[in-house]
VEXZA-812352 format. One line per 10 residues: number of its first residue (from 1); for each residue x, y, z of N, C-alpha, C, O. Coordinates in nm, 3 decimals, padded with zeros to 5 digits. Layout:
BEGIN
NUM) X Y Z X Y Z X Y Z X Y Z  ...
This chain:
BEGIN
1) 01.243 00.028 -00.620 01.136 00.170 -00.651 01.046 00.130 -00.710 01.070 00.062 -00.809  00.941 00.151 -00.683 00.798 00.087 -00.792 00.711 00.193 -00.860 00.632 00.173 -00.952  00.746 00.335 -00.785 00.732 00.435 -00.878 00.759 00.575 -00.822 00.757 00.594 -00.700  00.783 00.675 -00.908 00.880 00.832 -00.828 00.807 00.912 -00.938 00.816 00.904 -01.061  00.742 00.983 -00.868 00.680 01.133 -00.965 00.699 01.248 -00.886 00.704 01.238 -00.763  00.712 01.377 -00.955 00.731 01.462 -00.909 00.558 01.542 -00.892 00.495 01.563 -00.996  00.509 01.572 -00.780 00.393 01.661 -00.775 00.363 01.814 -00.711 00.455 01.885 -00.673  00.246 01.847 -00.704 00.232 01.951 -00.641 00.108 01.954 -00.525 -00.011 01.979 -00.546  00.163 01.924 -00.414 00.055 01.914 -00.297 -00.010 02.039 -00.230 00.036 02.114 -00.144  -00.130 02.040 -00.294 -00.212 02.192 -00.254 -00.272 02.200 -00.115 -00.291 02.301 -00.047
11) -00.294 02.099 -00.092 -00.399 02.127 00.033 -00.332 02.035 00.187 -00.390 01.994 00.288  -00.196 02.029 00.146 -00.135 01.957 00.282 -00.180 01.828 00.321 -00.196 01.787 00.436  -00.198 01.774 00.220 -00.200 01.584 00.239 -00.196 01.534 00.147 -00.229 01.603 00.051  -00.141 01.343 00.111 -00.144 01.313 00.019 -00.204 01.175 00.067 -00.185 01.126 00.178  -00.288 01.115 -00.046 -00.335 00.941 00.009 -00.342 00.863 -00.083 -00.355 00.900 -00.199  -00.334 00.740 -00.046 -00.316 00.626 -00.107 -00.485 00.576 -00.074 -00.544 00.588 00.033  -00.544 00.511 -00.221 -00.675 00.420 -00.194 -00.666 00.340 -00.282 -00.611 00.388 -00.381  -00.704 00.211 -00.296 -00.734 00.127 -00.379 -00.816 00.150 -00.466 -00.902 00.228 -00.426  -00.830 00.116 -00.570 -00.866 00.184 -00.674 -01.000 00.072 -00.683 -00.999 -00.046 -00.717  -01.088 00.140 -00.646 -01.232 00.055 -00.622 -01.336 00.139 -00.677 -01.304 00.258 -00.679
21) -01.449 00.113 -00.721 -01.555 00.168 -00.751 -01.579 00.290 -00.601 -01.525 00.260 -00.495  -01.651 00.401 -00.612 -01.693 00.455 -00.488 -01.542 00.496 -00.362 -01.552 00.522 -00.242  -01.430 00.488 -00.437 -01.324 00.469 -00.335 -01.291 00.602 -00.388 -01.312 00.639 -00.503  -01.224 00.692 -00.267 -01.097 00.807 -00.287 -01.082 00.855 -00.182 -01.117 00.779 -00.091  -01.041 00.963 -00.145 -00.974 01.068 -00.055 -01.030 01.039 00.064 -01.140 00.990 00.039  -01.006 01.046 00.210 -01.087 01.079 00.302 -01.078 01.208 00.348 -00.976 01.272 00.323  -01.186 01.267 00.425 -01.227 01.346 00.501 -01.154 01.329 00.654 -01.134 01.226 00.717  -01.118 01.482 00.693 -01.029 01.454 00.799 -01.127 01.500 00.926 -01.219 01.574 00.889  -01.124 01.474 01.050 -01.167 01.515 01.193 -01.043 01.605 01.252 -00.929 01.609 01.204  -01.097 01.689 01.385 -00.959 01.741 01.407 -00.862 01.663 01.473 -00.746 01.696 01.498
31) -00.935 01.525 01.507 -00.836 01.456 01.592 -00.737 01.401 01.481 -00.615 01.409 01.495  -00.800 01.340 01.363 -00.734 01.273 01.217 -00.598 01.387 01.232 -00.488 01.332 01.233  -00.598 01.491 01.240 -00.537 01.625 01.137 -00.426 01.651 01.274 -00.319 01.710 01.261  -00.466 01.605 01.379 -00.346 01.580 01.514 -00.263 01.485 01.478 -00.145 01.520 01.477  -00.286 01.364 01.445 -00.234 01.253 01.479 -00.141 01.219 01.317 -00.056 01.132 01.292  -00.202 01.330 01.228 -00.147 01.326 01.089 -00.182 01.238 00.993 -00.110 01.226 00.894  -00.284 01.174 01.005 -00.354 01.054 00.896 -00.476 01.040 00.940 -00.518 01.020 01.054  -00.547 01.053 00.810 -00.722 00.976 00.816 -00.682 00.863 00.783 -00.606 00.849 00.687  -00.735 00.740 00.872 -00.760 00.601 00.794 -00.904 00.569 00.786 -00.989 00.616 00.862  -00.926 00.490 00.693 -01.015 00.399 00.674 -00.986 00.239 00.595 -00.902 00.240 00.505
41) -01.031 00.153 00.617 -01.041 00.020 00.538 -01.045 00.092 00.398 -01.130 00.173 00.361  -00.880 00.023 00.293 -00.896 00.074 00.173 -00.831 00.214 00.143 -00.802 00.231 00.025  -00.803 00.320 00.231 -00.808 00.423 00.195 -00.720 00.507 00.356 -00.750 00.491 00.474  -00.625 00.580 00.304 -00.543 00.650 00.400 -00.490 00.776 00.346 -00.407 00.771 00.255  -00.526 00.881 00.389 -00.446 01.009 00.376 -00.357 01.049 00.497 -00.378 01.017 00.614  -00.279 01.107 00.461 -00.130 01.188 00.584 -00.108 01.303 00.520 -00.120 01.326 00.400  -00.065 01.398 00.638 -00.094 01.510 00.633 00.062 01.560 00.608 00.157 01.498 00.656  00.076 01.657 00.543 00.233 01.667 00.511 00.260 01.825 00.548 00.167 01.905 00.559  00.390 01.857 00.565 00.427 02.005 00.605 00.383 02.084 00.468 00.361 02.019 00.366  00.369 02.240 00.469 00.302 02.313 00.392 00.452 02.322 00.310 00.558 02.363 00.358
51) 00.434 02.278 00.195 00.517 02.300 00.056 00.436 02.298 -00.039 00.314 02.285 -00.036  00.548 02.321 -00.180 00.512 02.385 -00.312 00.491 02.235 -00.396 00.383 02.195 -00.438  00.635 02.156 -00.409 00.644 02.069 -00.496 00.736 01.917 -00.387 00.829 01.917 -00.306  00.666 01.833 -00.431 00.725 01.679 -00.328 00.745 01.598 -00.450 00.671 01.582 -00.547  00.851 01.556 -00.425 00.892 01.408 -00.499 00.789 01.297 -00.396 00.766 01.293 -00.275  00.746 01.219 -00.506 00.625 01.126 -00.444 00.707 00.985 -00.484 00.721 00.968 -00.605  00.767 00.873 -00.385 00.798 00.752 -00.390 00.730 00.666 -00.362 00.666 00.693 -00.260  00.703 00.544 -00.412 00.650 00.438 -00.372 00.756 00.306 -00.392 00.810 00.280 -00.500  00.772 00.243 -00.291 00.859 00.091 -00.299 00.811 00.012 -00.186 00.759 00.061 -00.085  00.835 -00.137 -00.211 00.773 -00.258 -00.151 00.946 -00.303 -00.104 01.039 -00.318 -00.182
61) 00.948 -00.317 00.031 01.061 -00.357 00.087 01.017 -00.496 00.189 00.897 -00.516 00.209  01.113 -00.582 00.246 01.091 -00.692 00.326 01.071 -00.635 00.474 00.985 -00.678 00.551  01.175 -00.518 00.511 01.164 -00.445 00.615 01.193 -00.331 00.614 01.269 -00.279 00.533  01.120 -00.261 00.732 01.133 -00.124 00.715 01.244 -00.061 00.730 01.326 -00.112 00.806  01.271 00.040 00.675 01.412 00.111 00.678 01.391 00.292 00.689 01.369 00.359 00.588  01.399 00.347 00.814 01.363 00.461 00.844 01.446 00.579 00.821 01.536 00.608 00.898  01.411 00.666 00.690 01.563 00.692 00.644 01.601 00.807 00.751 01.521 00.844 00.837  01.726 00.858 00.736 01.809 00.908 00.848 01.755 01.071 00.832 01.772 01.139 00.934  01.697 01.134 00.727 01.660 01.248 00.672 01.480 01.302 00.718 01.424 01.411 00.706  01.438 01.183 00.766 01.259 01.170 00.784 01.286 01.275 00.918 01.376 01.287 01.001
71) 01.144 01.351 00.889 01.123 01.394 01.031 00.945 01.352 01.059 00.896 01.407 01.158  00.880 01.288 01.001 00.779 01.225 01.034 00.724 01.107 00.982 00.659 01.130 00.880  00.727 00.986 01.014 00.709 00.856 00.995 00.592 00.790 01.067 00.579 00.777 01.189  00.510 00.752 00.974 00.333 00.675 01.062 00.350 00.563 00.960 00.394 00.555 00.845  00.282 00.459 01.070 00.263 00.320 01.006 00.111 00.313 01.056 00.063 00.361 01.158  00.037 00.225 00.936 -00.089 00.183 00.975 -00.095 00.057 00.849 -00.022 00.042 00.752  -00.213 -00.027 00.895 -00.238 -00.141 00.828 -00.292 -00.073 00.659 -00.334 00.039 00.629  -00.271 -00.184 00.584 -00.297 -00.136 00.430 -00.340 -00.263 00.352 -00.259 -00.354 00.336  -00.448 -00.272 00.310 -00.453 -00.419 00.237 -00.482 -00.395 00.138 -00.571 -00.310 00.133  -00.434 -00.448 00.003 -00.417 -00.421 -00.186 -00.481 -00.501 -00.187 -00.477 -00.603 -00.119
81) -00.585 -00.456 -00.299 -00.709 -00.574 -00.366 -00.600 -00.603 -00.489 -00.477 -00.604 -00.493  -00.716 -00.630 -00.597 -00.652 -00.689 -00.681 -00.628 -00.565 -00.822 -00.574 -00.586 -00.930  -00.678 -00.462 -00.780 -00.636 -00.351 -00.879 -00.573 -00.271 -00.816 -00.568 -00.257 -00.694  -00.496 -00.185 -00.941 -00.374 -00.105 -00.882 -00.418 00.014 -00.793 -00.516 00.085 -00.818  -00.331 00.028 -00.680 -00.370 00.174 -00.601 -00.382 00.274 -00.682 -00.390 00.277 -00.805  -00.385 00.367 -00.593 -00.426 00.524 -00.665 -00.343 00.600 -00.539 -00.367 00.589 -00.418  -00.260 00.666 -00.592 -00.200 00.765 -00.476 -00.212 00.919 -00.518 -00.138 00.939 -00.614  -00.263 01.004 -00.489 -00.334 01.094 -00.470 -00.342 01.249 -00.377 -00.379 01.263 -00.260  -00.300 01.339 -00.461 -00.342 01.507 -00.377 -00.482 01.531 -00.423 -00.533 01.446 -00.496  -00.544 01.626 -00.392 -00.672 01.727 -00.433 -00.680 01.693 -00.569 -00.784 01.647 -00.617
91) -00.555 01.716 -00.648 -00.541 01.784 -00.814 -00.520 01.643 -00.914 -00.569 01.606 -01.021  -00.410 01.582 -00.811 -00.345 01.460 -00.915 -00.343 01.323 -00.898 -00.265 01.297 -00.806  -00.390 01.229 -00.943 -00.374 01.087 -00.903 -00.258 01.004 -00.982 -00.228 01.049 -01.093  -00.207 00.916 -00.947 -00.136 00.815 -01.022 -00.162 00.667 -00.983 -00.189 00.647 -00.865  -00.160 00.578 -01.054 -00.171 00.424 -01.025 -00.081 00.375 -01.027 -00.009 00.379 -01.126  -00.042 00.295 -00.895 00.056 00.210 -00.898 00.022 00.083 -00.850 -00.052 00.059 -00.755  00.100 -00.026 -00.948 00.037 -00.180 -00.948 00.153 -00.215 -00.787 00.270 -00.188 -00.757  00.066 -00.269 -00.736 00.146 -00.315 -00.561 00.049 -00.488 -00.568 -00.072 -00.493 -00.586  00.132 -00.605 -00.549 00.094 -00.677 -00.553 00.006 -00.726 -00.452 00.059 -00.729 -00.340  -00.144 -00.777 -00.459 -00.258 -00.813 -00.370 -00.196 -00.851 -00.218 -00.090 -00.913 -00.232
101) -00.222 -00.838 -00.116 -00.210 -00.875 00.023 -00.212 -00.753 00.127 -00.261 -00.642 00.108  -00.134 -00.808 00.258 -00.174 -00.705 00.397 -00.014 -00.679 00.373 00.071 -00.751 00.322  -00.007 -00.564 00.423 00.089 -00.463 00.396 00.057 -00.385 00.556 -00.050 -00.382 00.617  00.197 -00.324 00.596 00.227 -00.228 00.675 00.276 -00.097 00.570 00.380 -00.095 00.504  00.184 -00.005 00.575 00.214 00.089 00.512 00.311 00.211 00.556 00.240 00.307 00.585  00.407 00.232 00.567 00.473 00.342 00.597 00.490 00.481 00.527 00.520 00.496 00.409  00.466 00.579 00.617 00.454 00.721 00.525 00.592 00.788 00.592 00.596 00.809 00.713  00.676 00.812 00.528 00.818 00.927 00.559 00.820 01.036 00.484 00.826 01.044 00.362  00.813 01.137 00.582 00.824 01.299 00.518 00.938 01.333 00.560 00.984 01.292 00.667  01.017 01.439 00.455 01.090 01.549 00.484 01.089 01.649 00.371 01.030 01.646 00.263
111) 01.195 01.766 00.438 01.219 01.843 00.355 01.308 01.804 00.272 01.378 01.706 00.300  01.319 01.855 00.186 01.468 01.810 00.092 01.573 01.935 00.098 01.544 02.029 00.024  01.671 01.944 00.162 01.782 02.064 00.189 01.764 02.155 00.101 01.740 02.122 -00.016  01.770 02.289 00.139 01.785 02.395 00.022 01.865 02.429 -00.105 01.836 02.493 -00.206  02.039 02.324 -00.043 02.146 02.313 -00.085 02.114 02.198 -00.227 02.178 02.183 -00.332  01.999 02.135 -00.181 01.978 02.073 -00.330 01.886 02.061 -00.409 01.867 01.966 -00.485  01.782 02.214 -00.389 01.695 02.247 -00.474 01.773 02.316 -00.533 01.827 02.407 -00.471  01.807 02.292 -00.688 01.835 02.393 -00.808 01.783 02.514 -00.834 01.837 02.624 -00.825  01.669 02.484 -00.867 01.589 02.570 -00.945 01.417 02.577 -00.900 01.359 02.475 -00.861  01.370 02.665 -00.907 01.185 02.665 -00.849 01.135 02.546 -00.945 01.033 02.511 -00.886
121) 01.145 02.478 -01.039 01.086 02.363 -01.053 01.148 02.235 -00.974 01.105 02.124 -01.006  01.243 02.246 -00.875 01.269 02.120 -00.812 01.165 02.102 -00.730 01.077 02.186 -00.713  01.171 01.952 -00.654 01.041 01.968 -00.522 01.150 02.029 -00.432 01.268 02.060 -00.447  01.042 02.032 -00.314 01.137 02.060 -00.187 01.080 01.978 -00.053 01.104 02.008 00.063  01.017 01.891 -00.089 00.942 01.797 00.040 00.936 01.665 -00.064 00.905 01.676 -00.183  00.972 01.539 00.002 00.956 01.406 -00.008 00.858 01.360 00.033 00.849 01.394 00.151  00.747 01.280 -00.006 00.708 01.181 00.049 00.733 01.054 -00.005 00.735 01.035 -00.126  00.753 00.960 00.085 00.813 00.820 00.060 00.687 00.723 00.122 00.663 00.697 00.239  00.617 00.679 00.000 00.537 00.521 00.065 00.601 00.384 00.086 00.630 00.317 -00.013  00.620 00.348 00.182 00.680 00.210 00.200 00.572 00.110 00.226 00.490 00.141 00.313
131) 00.555 -00.037 00.147 00.487 -00.130 00.148 00.558 -00.283 00.242 00.645 -00.349 00.185  00.521 -00.314 00.348 00.637 -00.444 00.395 00.534 -00.518 00.407 00.458 -00.500 00.502  00.515 -00.601 00.329 00.458 -00.726 00.375 00.454 -00.761 00.511 00.558 -00.773 00.576  00.294 -00.787 00.580 00.287 -00.812 00.736 00.122 -00.817 00.750 00.038 -00.754 00.686  00.105 -00.906 00.846 -00.052 -00.966 00.872 -00.093 -00.880 00.984 -00.198 -00.817 00.970  -00.017 -00.866 01.111 -00.084 -00.803 01.154 00.002 -00.669 01.194 00.121 -00.678 01.227  -00.075 -00.531 01.189 00.008 -00.421 01.194 -00.122 -00.325 01.287 -00.244 -00.317 01.274  -00.038 -00.271 01.368 -00.072 -00.163 01.455 -00.052 00.005 01.398 00.060 00.056 01.397  -00.133 00.054 01.367 -00.151 00.192 01.350 -00.033 00.249 01.467 -00.049 00.218 01.585  00.108 00.351 01.416 00.178 00.402 01.513 00.220 00.513 01.469 00.185 00.532 01.352
141) 00.304 00.627 01.530 00.343 00.718 01.469 00.484 00.703 01.531 00.509 00.726 01.649  00.598 00.651 01.413 00.706 00.573 01.498 00.795 00.725 01.488 00.908 00.704 01.533  00.780 00.853 01.448 00.864 00.967 01.428 00.775 01.093 01.420 00.692 01.102 01.330  00.790 01.183 01.504 00.680 01.304 01.507 00.741 01.427 01.540 00.806 01.461 01.639  00.708 01.486 01.440 00.731 01.624 01.391 00.710 01.743 01.501 00.669 01.688 01.603  00.718 01.856 01.518 00.616 01.935 01.593 00.475 01.969 01.568 00.404 02.032 01.646  00.430 01.914 01.427 00.320 01.958 01.414 00.206 01.851 01.461 00.087 01.873 01.483  00.287 01.710 01.471 00.169 01.600 01.519 00.178 01.577 01.670 00.278 01.592 01.739  00.049 01.538 01.711 00.013 01.493 01.834 -00.004 01.372 01.859 -00.121 01.334 01.849  00.088 01.279 01.895 00.055 01.183 01.921 -00.066 01.128 02.040 -00.063 01.163 02.158
151) -00.158 01.047 01.987 -00.246 01.016 02.101 -00.244 00.886 02.176 -00.148 00.812 02.156  -00.336 00.849 02.259 -00.352 00.751 02.335 -00.382 00.635 02.278 -00.334 00.523 02.297  -00.495 00.686 02.181 -00.582 00.609 02.127 -00.593 00.688 01.994 -00.643 00.800 01.979  -00.533 00.600 01.893 -00.552 00.643 01.698 -00.724 00.673 01.652 -00.804 00.580 01.660  -00.759 00.784 01.615 -00.900 00.745 01.517 -00.870 00.721 01.431 -00.778 00.783 01.377  -00.936 00.612 01.371 -00.930 00.498 01.255 -01.077 00.460 01.178 -01.118 00.361 01.118  -01.129 00.577 01.208 -01.289 00.551 01.141 -01.307 00.727 01.088 -01.371 00.821 01.136  -01.214 00.712 00.962 -01.229 00.833 00.843 -01.333 00.815 00.763 -01.376 00.700 00.759  -01.399 00.915 00.681 -01.540 00.883 00.579 -01.432 00.963 00.490 -01.329 01.028 00.513  -01.537 00.912 00.332 -01.485 00.934 00.251 -01.518 01.073 00.203 -01.629 01.121 00.227
161) -01.425 01.143 00.135 -01.406 01.273 00.138 -01.564 01.296 00.002 -01.596 01.408 -00.037
């Protein structure tokens, strides 16, 4: 695990972007909301289910491992530059060191079972970001929950918020 932290996701999305001047979270179109992600070169935001607190994990693996408990899995291309990436929601951000390169970035999302939530301070959902080195990555929804609509073609033209 490269990084792990707990955060409050206030607007139903979490994003990753390269830490470069004038870069940040994305705006969303209706089509992007339906597909569950808003992508542009160097920045991607993923929709989450409504929750209060999330455990956010970032890992680098040689190949994709879909977690058994995942209810939403989305893959997009992502190129990491020289600077640390930023994992952010509307309120907080965390810098994470990922080696420079081309990746398949896979977002996995699931609810943490109530039996594992011991008190109100514990997270109720999990957001897992996996970076898999890869040069020719196509966007794809690998696992869709009932909130996602799998399109015939993906909207890959987000704008910066």
